[in-house]
Biopython code that builds the backbone (N, CA, C, O; Angstrom):
import numpy as np
from Bio.PDB.StructureBuilder import StructureBuilder

atoms = [
    (1, "UNK", "N", (283.001, -82.795, -60.963)),
    (1, "UNK", "CA", (283.723, -81.539, -60.905)),
    (1, "UNK", "C", (285.172, -81.784, -61.298)),
    (1, "UNK", "O", (285.695, -82.894, -61.195)),
    (2, "UNK", "N", (285.781, -80.736, -61.737)),
    (2, "UNK", "CA", (287.190, -80.828, -62.088)),
    (2, "UNK", "C", (288.027, -80.935, -60.815)),
    (2, "UNK", "O", (287.685, -80.343, -59.791)),
    (3, "UNK", "N", (289.102, -81.675, -60.880)),
    (3, "UNK", "CA", (289.935, -81.922, -59.700)),
    (3, "UNK", "C", (290.545, -80.639, -59.133)),
    (3, "UNK", "O", (290.794, -80.560, -57.930)),
    (4, "UNK", "N", (290.788, -79.645, -59.970)),
    (4, "UNK", "CA", (291.414, -78.411, -59.486)),
    (4, "UNK", "C", (290.410, -77.413, -58.903)),
    (4, "UNK", "O", (290.808, -76.355, -58.415)),
    (5, "UNK", "N", (289.114, -77.735, -58.948)),
    (5, "UNK", "CA", (288.076, -76.864, -58.379)),
    (5, "UNK", "C", (287.724, -77.393, -56.998)),
    (5, "UNK", "O", (287.333, -78.550, -56.850)),
    (6, "UNK", "N", (287.862, -76.542, -55.988)),
    (6, "UNK", "CA", (287.608, -76.953, -54.607)),
    (6, "UNK", "C", (286.341, -76.280, -54.088)),
    (6, "UNK", "O", (286.130, -75.085, -54.299)),
    (7, "UNK", "N", (285.495, -77.064, -53.404)),
    (7, "UNK", "CA", (284.289, -76.547, -52.775)),
    (7, "UNK", "C", (284.261, -77.005, -51.329)),
    (7, "UNK", "O", (284.554, -78.168, -51.050)),
    (8, "UNK", "N", (283.911, -76.113, -50.392)),
    (8, "UNK", "CA", (283.778, -76.519, -48.996)),
    (8, "UNK", "C", (282.717, -77.607, -48.843)),
    (8, "UNK", "O", (281.774, -77.678, -49.631)),
    (9, "UNK", "N", (282.876, -78.458, -47.822)),
    (9, "UNK", "CA", (281.992, -79.609, -47.633)),
    (9, "UNK", "C", (280.552, -79.228, -47.306)),
    (9, "UNK", "O", (279.660, -80.069, -47.424)),
    (10, "UNK", "N", (280.298, -77.986, -46.900)),
    (10, "UNK", "CA", (278.921, -77.565, -46.616)),
    (10, "UNK", "C", (278.319, -76.762, -47.765)),
    (10, "UNK", "O", (277.361, -76.014, -47.572)),
    (11, "UNK", "N", (278.883, -76.919, -48.954)),
    (11, "UNK", "CA", (278.330, -76.249, -50.135)),
    (11, "UNK", "C", (276.977, -76.856, -50.478)),
    (11, "UNK", "O", (276.678, -77.985, -50.090)),
    (12, "UNK", "N", (276.156, -76.096, -51.212)),
    (12, "UNK", "CA", (274.831, -76.586, -51.581)),
    (12, "UNK", "C", (274.659, -76.568, -53.094)),
    (12, "UNK", "O", (275.383, -75.878, -53.811)),
    (13, "UNK", "N", (273.688, -77.342, -53.561)),
    (13, "UNK", "CA", (273.374, -77.427, -54.985)),
    (13, "UNK", "C", (271.891, -77.155, -55.185)),
    (13, "UNK", "O", (271.049, -77.619, -54.416)),
    (14, "UNK", "N", (271.583, -76.387, -56.240)),
    (14, "UNK", "CA", (270.197, -76.072, -56.595)),
    (14, "UNK", "C", (270.004, -76.334, -58.075)),
    (14, "UNK", "O", (270.931, -76.180, -58.870)),
    (15, "UNK", "N", (268.797, -76.731, -58.440)),
    (15, "UNK", "CA", (268.452, -76.815, -59.857)),
    (15, "UNK", "C", (267.852, -75.470, -60.226)),
    (15, "UNK", "O", (266.824, -75.071, -59.678)),
    (16, "UNK", "N", (268.487, -74.777, -61.147)),
    (16, "UNK", "CA", (268.075, -73.435, -61.550)),
    (16, "UNK", "C", (267.627, -73.440, -63.005)),
    (16, "UNK", "O", (267.908, -74.380, -63.747)),
    (17, "UNK", "N", (266.929, -72.383, -63.405)),
    (17, "UNK", "CA", (266.462, -72.236, -64.778)),
    (17, "UNK", "C", (267.062, -70.981, -65.378)),
    (17, "UNK", "O", (267.091, -69.927, -64.743)),
    (18, "UNK", "N", (267.535, -71.101, -66.596)),
    (18, "UNK", "CA", (268.101, -69.967, -67.315)),
    (18, "UNK", "C", (266.956, -69.174, -67.941)),
    (18, "UNK", "O", (266.401, -69.582, -68.961)),
    (19, "UNK", "N", (266.605, -68.050, -67.335)),
    (19, "UNK", "CA", (265.493, -67.253, -67.837)),
    (19, "UNK", "C", (264.163, -67.831, -67.420)),
    (19, "UNK", "O", (264.107, -68.779, -66.637)),
    (20, "UNK", "N", (263.088, -67.262, -67.940)),
    (20, "UNK", "CA", (261.746, -67.674, -67.542)),
    (20, "UNK", "C", (261.409, -69.096, -67.970)),
    (20, "UNK", "O", (260.870, -69.870, -67.178)),
    (21, "UNK", "N", (261.715, -69.441, -69.190)),
    (21, "UNK", "CA", (261.406, -70.785, -69.699)),
    (21, "UNK", "C", (262.648, -71.462, -70.261)),
    (21, "UNK", "O", (262.544, -72.324, -71.134)),
    (22, "UNK", "N", (263.820, -71.077, -69.767)),
    (22, "UNK", "CA", (265.075, -71.587, -70.298)),
    (22, "UNK", "C", (265.438, -72.968, -69.807)),
    (22, "UNK", "O", (264.667, -73.636, -69.118)),
    (23, "UNK", "N", (266.639, -73.375, -70.183)),
    (23, "UNK", "CA", (267.135, -74.690, -69.804)),
    (23, "UNK", "C", (267.464, -74.726, -68.324)),
    (23, "UNK", "O", (267.715, -73.689, -67.708)),
    (24, "UNK", "N", (267.460, -75.916, -67.759)),
    (24, "UNK", "CA", (267.800, -76.080, -66.354)),
    (24, "UNK", "C", (269.270, -76.449, -66.229)),
    (24, "UNK", "O", (269.843, -77.096, -67.106)),
    (25, "UNK", "N", (269.868, -76.022, -65.118)),
    (25, "UNK", "CA", (271.257, -76.348, -64.835)),
    (25, "UNK", "C", (271.440, -76.441, -63.326)),
    (25, "UNK", "O", (270.584, -75.994, -62.562)),
    (26, "UNK", "N", (272.542, -77.015, -62.906)),
    (26, "UNK", "CA", (272.833, -77.145, -61.482)),
    (26, "UNK", "C", (273.731, -75.987, -61.067)),
    (26, "UNK", "O", (274.793, -75.766, -61.651)),
    (27, "UNK", "N", (273.286, -75.247, -60.043)),
    (27, "UNK", "CA", (274.072, -74.159, -59.486)),
    (27, "UNK", "C", (274.667, -74.590, -58.159)),
    (27, "UNK", "O", (273.964, -75.143, -57.313)),
    (28, "UNK", "N", (275.956, -74.341, -57.969)),
    (28, "UNK", "CA", (276.632, -74.691, -56.724)),
    (28, "UNK", "C", (276.927, -73.421, -55.941)),
    (28, "UNK", "O", (277.471, -72.458, -56.482)),
    (29, "UNK", "N", (276.567, -73.427, -54.672)),
    (29, "UNK", "CA", (276.828, -72.282, -53.806)),
    (29, "UNK", "C", (277.829, -72.714, -52.737)),
    (29, "UNK", "O", (277.532, -73.587, -51.921)),
    (30, "UNK", "N", (279.019, -72.102, -52.741)),
    (30, "UNK", "CA", (280.038, -72.517, -51.784)),
    (30, "UNK", "C", (279.634, -72.225, -50.349)),
    (30, "UNK", "O", (279.000, -71.211, -50.060)),
    (31, "UNK", "N", (280.011, -73.130, -49.455)),
    (31, "UNK", "CA", (279.768, -72.948, -48.030)),
    (31, "UNK", "C", (280.976, -72.299, -47.371)),
    (31, "UNK", "O", (281.778, -71.640, -48.032)),
    (32, "UNK", "N", (281.097, -72.492, -46.065)),
    (32, "UNK", "CA", (282.183, -71.863, -45.314)),
    (32, "UNK", "C", (283.038, -72.870, -44.553)),
    (32, "UNK", "O", (283.921, -72.481, -43.788)),
    (33, "UNK", "N", (282.784, -74.160, -44.757)),
    (33, "UNK", "CA", (283.548, -75.198, -44.047)),
    (33, "UNK", "C", (285.026, -75.094, -44.429)),
    (33, "UNK", "O", (285.358, -74.759, -45.567)),
    (34, "UNK", "N", (285.900, -75.380, -43.478)),
    (34, "UNK", "CA", (287.336, -75.329, -43.756)),
    (34, "UNK", "C", (287.793, -76.537, -44.568)),
    (34, "UNK", "O", (288.813, -76.465, -45.253)),
    (35, "UNK", "N", (287.053, -77.649, -44.504)),
    (35, "UNK", "CA", (287.400, -78.843, -45.277)),
    (35, "UNK", "C", (286.653, -78.830, -46.603)),
    (35, "UNK", "O", (285.489, -78.435, -46.665)),
    (36, "UNK", "N", (287.324, -79.261, -47.658)),
    (36, "UNK", "CA", (286.723, -79.305, -48.985)),
    (36, "UNK", "C", (286.210, -80.701, -49.300)),
    (36, "UNK", "O", (286.603, -81.679, -48.664)),
    (37, "UNK", "N", (285.321, -80.783, -50.299)),
    (37, "UNK", "CA", (284.870, -82.076, -50.783)),
    (37, "UNK", "C", (286.074, -82.875, -51.250)),
    (37, "UNK", "O", (287.021, -82.332, -51.818)),
    (38, "UNK", "N", (286.017, -84.165, -51.001)),
    (38, "UNK", "CA", (287.036, -85.082, -51.481)),
    (38, "UNK", "C", (286.423, -86.043, -52.471)),
    (38, "UNK", "O", (285.216, -86.015, -52.713)),
    (39, "UNK", "N", (287.249, -86.888, -53.041)),
    (39, "UNK", "CA", (286.769, -87.861, -54.012)),
    (39, "UNK", "C", (285.718, -88.770, -53.367)),
    (39, "UNK", "O", (285.960, -89.338, -52.302)),
    (40, "UNK", "N", (284.564, -88.907, -54.003)),
    (40, "UNK", "CA", (283.488, -89.762, -53.508)),
    (40, "UNK", "C", (282.522, -89.081, -52.549)),
    (40, "UNK", "O", (281.491, -89.661, -52.208)),
    (41, "UNK", "N", (282.830, -87.856, -52.103)),
    (41, "UNK", "CA", (281.904, -87.126, -51.227)),
    (41, "UNK", "C", (280.658, -86.738, -52.000)),
    (41, "UNK", "O", (280.684, -86.623, -53.226)),
    (42, "UNK", "N", (279.566, -86.538, -51.273)),
    (42, "UNK", "CA", (278.292, -86.159, -51.891)),
    (42, "UNK", "C", (277.786, -84.860, -51.287)),
    (42, "UNK", "O", (278.015, -84.574, -50.112)),
    (43, "UNK", "N", (277.099, -84.084, -52.101)),
    (43, "UNK", "CA", (276.472, -82.854, -51.624)),
    (43, "UNK", "C", (275.207, -83.246, -50.873)),
    (43, "UNK", "O", (274.354, -83.949, -51.414)),
    (44, "UNK", "N", (275.084, -82.792, -49.626)),
    (44, "UNK", "CA", (273.936, -83.159, -48.790)),
    (44, "UNK", "C", (272.858, -82.078, -48.770)),
    (44, "UNK", "O", (271.692, -82.375, -48.511)),
    (45, "UNK", "N", (273.232, -80.834, -49.039)),
    (45, "UNK", "CA", (272.278, -79.721, -49.009)),
    (45, "UNK", "C", (271.849, -79.430, -50.445)),
    (45, "UNK", "O", (272.633, -78.927, -51.250)),
    (46, "UNK", "N", (270.586, -79.757, -50.755)),
    (46, "UNK", "CA", (270.091, -79.575, -52.122)),
    (46, "UNK", "C", (268.733, -78.885, -52.117)),
    (46, "UNK", "O", (268.030, -78.866, -51.107)),
    (47, "UNK", "N", (268.381, -78.319, -53.268)),
    (47, "UNK", "CA", (267.070, -77.705, -53.451)),
    (47, "UNK", "C", (266.562, -78.079, -54.833)),
    (47, "UNK", "O", (267.257, -77.892, -55.832)),
    (48, "UNK", "N", (265.352, -78.607, -54.884)),
    (48, "UNK", "CA", (264.752, -79.018, -56.152)),
    (48, "UNK", "C", (264.398, -77.812, -57.012)),
    (48, "UNK", "O", (264.382, -76.674, -56.543)),
    (49, "UNK", "N", (264.121, -78.086, -58.259)),
    (49, "UNK", "CA", (263.693, -77.035, -59.177)),
    (49, "UNK", "C", (262.301, -76.547, -58.807)),
    (49, "UNK", "O", (261.479, -77.310, -58.299)),
    (50, "UNK", "N", (262.050, -75.292, -59.062)),
    (50, "UNK", "CA", (260.714, -74.724, -58.876)),
    (50, "UNK", "C", (259.954, -74.926, -60.184)),
    (50, "UNK", "O", (260.420, -74.523, -61.249)),
    (51, "UNK", "N", (258.793, -75.544, -60.097)),
    (51, "UNK", "CA", (257.974, -75.765, -61.289)),
    (51, "UNK", "C", (257.127, -74.515, -61.492)),
    (51, "UNK", "O", (256.256, -74.206, -60.680)),
    (52, "UNK", "N", (257.387, -73.806, -62.574)),
    (52, "UNK", "CA", (256.747, -72.524, -62.840)),
    (52, "UNK", "C", (255.230, -72.633, -62.869)),
    (52, "UNK", "O", (254.536, -71.757, -62.354)),
    (53, "UNK", "N", (254.712, -73.698, -63.465)),
    (53, "UNK", "CA", (253.260, -73.865, -63.558)),
    (53, "UNK", "C", (252.636, -73.958, -62.163)),
    (53, "UNK", "O", (251.576, -73.380, -61.920)),
    (54, "UNK", "N", (253.286, -74.681, -61.248)),
    (54, "UNK", "CA", (252.767, -74.803, -59.886)),
    (54, "UNK", "C", (252.789, -73.458, -59.169)),
    (54, "UNK", "O", (251.858, -73.126, -58.435)),
    (55, "UNK", "N", (253.837, -72.695, -59.377)),
    (55, "UNK", "CA", (253.956, -71.386, -58.748)),
    (55, "UNK", "C", (252.858, -70.441, -59.245)),
    (55, "UNK", "O", (252.253, -69.721, -58.451)),
    (56, "UNK", "N", (252.604, -70.443, -60.543)),
    (56, "UNK", "CA", (251.561, -69.586, -61.128)),
    (56, "UNK", "C", (250.180, -70.014, -60.634)),
    (56, "UNK", "O", (249.367, -69.165, -60.268)),
    (57, "UNK", "N", (249.905, -71.324, -60.620)),
    (57, "UNK", "CA", (248.585, -71.775, -60.182)),
    (57, "UNK", "C", (248.369, -71.471, -58.702)),
    (57, "UNK", "O", (247.251, -71.145, -58.303)),
    (58, "UNK", "N", (249.404, -71.570, -57.888)),
    (58, "UNK", "CA", (249.283, -71.229, -56.472)),
    (58, "UNK", "C", (248.980, -69.738, -56.309)),
    (58, "UNK", "O", (248.149, -69.359, -55.484)),
    (59, "UNK", "N", (249.647, -68.904, -57.087)),
    (59, "UNK", "CA", (249.409, -67.466, -57.044)),
    (59, "UNK", "C", (247.963, -67.152, -57.438)),
    (59, "UNK", "O", (247.286, -66.378, -56.761)),
    (60, "UNK", "N", (247.493, -67.756, -58.540)),
    (60, "UNK", "CA", (246.131, -67.503, -59.001)),
    (60, "UNK", "C", (245.099, -68.013, -57.995)),
    (60, "UNK", "O", (244.079, -67.359, -57.776)),
    (61, "UNK", "N", (245.348, -69.168, -57.383)),
    (61, "UNK", "CA", (244.450, -69.713, -56.373)),
    (61, "UNK", "C", (244.352, -68.760, -55.187)),
    (61, "UNK", "O", (243.258, -68.503, -54.685)),
    (62, "UNK", "N", (245.496, -68.233, -54.737)),
    (62, "UNK", "CA", (245.504, -67.300, -53.606)),
    (62, "UNK", "C", (244.763, -66.006, -53.951)),
    (62, "UNK", "O", (244.041, -65.463, -53.114)),
    (63, "UNK", "N", (244.938, -65.514, -55.171)),
    (63, "UNK", "CA", (244.238, -64.298, -55.600)),
    (63, "UNK", "C", (242.729, -64.544, -55.670)),
    (63, "UNK", "O", (241.945, -63.673, -55.294)),
    (64, "UNK", "N", (242.320, -65.710, -56.143)),
    (64, "UNK", "CA", (240.901, -66.041, -56.214)),
    (64, "UNK", "C", (240.310, -66.137, -54.812)),
    (64, "UNK", "O", (239.183, -65.703, -54.575)),
    (65, "UNK", "N", (241.077, -66.709, -53.886)),
    (65, "UNK", "CA", (240.615, -66.820, -52.490)),
    (65, "UNK", "C", (240.468, -65.443, -51.866)),
    (65, "UNK", "O", (239.517, -65.197, -51.124)),
    (66, "UNK", "N", (241.396, -64.544, -52.158)),
    (66, "UNK", "CA", (241.309, -63.172, -51.635)),
    (66, "UNK", "C", (240.079, -62.473, -52.204)),
    (66, "UNK", "O", (239.392, -61.747, -51.486)),
    (67, "UNK", "N", (239.800, -62.683, -53.481)),
    (67, "UNK", "CA", (238.647, -62.074, -54.117)),
    (67, "UNK", "C", (237.341, -62.569, -53.539)),
    (67, "UNK", "O", (236.406, -61.785, -53.374)),
    (68, "UNK", "N", (237.253, -63.849, -53.228)),
    (68, "UNK", "CA", (236.000, -64.391, -52.672)),
    (68, "UNK", "C", (235.778, -63.917, -51.241)),
    (68, "UNK", "O", (234.632, -63.820, -50.803)),
    (69, "UNK", "N", (236.833, -63.622, -50.508)),
    (69, "UNK", "CA", (236.682, -63.083, -49.159)),
    (69, "UNK", "C", (236.060, -61.687, -49.210)),
    (69, "UNK", "O", (235.253, -61.324, -48.354)),
    (70, "UNK", "N", (236.444, -60.918, -50.217)),
    (70, "UNK", "CA", (235.901, -59.572, -50.364)),
    (70, "UNK", "C", (234.426, -59.565, -50.728)),
    (70, "UNK", "O", (233.703, -58.627, -50.391)),
    (71, "UNK", "N", (233.975, -60.617, -51.421)),
    (71, "UNK", "CA", (232.574, -60.706, -51.842)),
    (71, "UNK", "C", (231.655, -61.090, -50.689)),
    (71, "UNK", "O", (230.455, -60.820, -50.737)),
    (72, "UNK", "N", (232.211, -61.722, -49.649)),
    (72, "UNK", "CA", (231.398, -62.178, -48.523)),
    (72, "UNK", "C", (230.955, -61.028, -47.616)),
    (72, "UNK", "O", (229.986, -61.177, -46.872)),
    (73, "UNK", "N", (231.621, -59.922, -47.662)),
    (73, "UNK", "CA", (231.325, -58.784, -46.778)),
    (73, "UNK", "C", (229.982, -58.172, -47.030)),
    (73, "UNK", "O", (229.606, -57.210, -46.361)),
]
sb = StructureBuilder()
sb.init_structure("model")
sb.init_model(0)
sb.init_chain("A")
sb.init_seg("    ")
for serial, (resi, resn, name, xyz) in enumerate(atoms, 1):
    if name == "N":
        sb.init_residue(resn, " ", resi, " ")
    sb.init_atom(name, np.array(xyz, "f"), 0.0, 1.0, " ", f" {name:<3s}", serial, name[0])
structure = sb.get_structure()
């Protein structure tokens, strides 16, 4: 980060995607701590990228499971 940009020490970082199939980038969400990150500090609150294929397959699996429950009646 640039030295003139200050982020509270409880800020978080996420890997985000630009659009549906776009490039990935790191998004920083500022926290509310009164102390800011200093040189050498590390972000402790992180969230991994969501893999679109896994999300779609989970959705389809759940829909298939719902459909098979209806057939059992």
